[in-house]
C-alpha positions in Angstrom: 212.6 -219.1 106.0 211.2 -222.8 106.1 213.3 -226.4 106.1 212.3 -230.0 106.8 210.4 -230.8 109.6 211.5 -226.7 110.7 209.4 -225.7 114.0 207.2 -223.0 113.5 207.1 -223.5 109.4 203.8 -223.5 108.1 204.2 -227.3 106.4 204.5 -228.0 110.0 201.3 -226.4 111.4 199.1 -228.3 108.3 201.4 -231.8 109.7 199.6 -230.9 113.3 196.4 -230.1 112.2 196.1 -233.5 110.1 197.5 -235.3 113.2 194.5 -233.5 115.2 192.3 -235.0 112.2 192.9 -238.2 112.5 193.2 -238.1 116.7 190.9 -241.2 116.8 193.1 -243.8 114.8 196.2 -241.9 117.3 195.1 -244.8 120.4 195.2 -242.0 122.8 198.5 -240.7 121.7 196.4 -237.4 121.1 193.5 -235.7 123.1 191.0 -233.8 121.4 190.8 -230.6 120.3 188.8 -227.8 118.5 189.9 -229.0 115.5 189.6 -232.3 116.1 185.7 -232.0 116.8 185.4 -229.3 114.1 187.2 -230.5 110.9 186.3 -232.0 108.3 188.9 -232.8 106.4 192.0 -231.1 104.6 192.8 -230.9 100.7 196.1 -229.8 99.6 196.6 -228.2 96.3 199.6 -226.4 94.8 199.9 -223.8 96.8 197.0 -224.2 98.6 195.9 -225.8 101.5 192.0 -225.8 102.2 190.4 -226.7 105.8 186.9 -228.0 105.8 185.0 -227.2 108.0 182.3 -230.3 109.8 178.5 -229.8 109.1 176.8 -229.7 112.6 173.1 -230.7 112.8 171.0 -227.7 113.5 168.7 -229.3 116.2 166.2 -225.9 116.5 164.2 -227.6 119.1 167.2 -228.9 121.5 166.8 -225.2 122.5 163.1 -225.2 123.0 162.6 -223.8 126.8 158.5 -224.1 127.9 155.3 -225.6 126.6 153.8 -225.4 123.4 150.4 -224.5 123.8 147.4 -223.4 121.6 145.5 -221.7 124.8 145.6 -219.2 122.6 143.4 -220.2 119.6 140.7 -222.4 122.5 137.9 -219.6 121.1 139.0 -219.4 117.2 136.8 -222.2 116.7 
């Protein structure tokens, strides 16, 4: 059952998510968590809570290993 300020309730869980989302505004009172890095926002509606995942920039060339060469096409001309 629920209750005001009762640990283990869904509302207390979402309050913690709000704190983690705003961690940078706490002056060092909280540490960085997975949620701090990956949450973009929290939206509250009647009977539903939406946790928005942050868009992580896609860097396809950041993972490339090796050299790009055109040796294979040298004889094509």
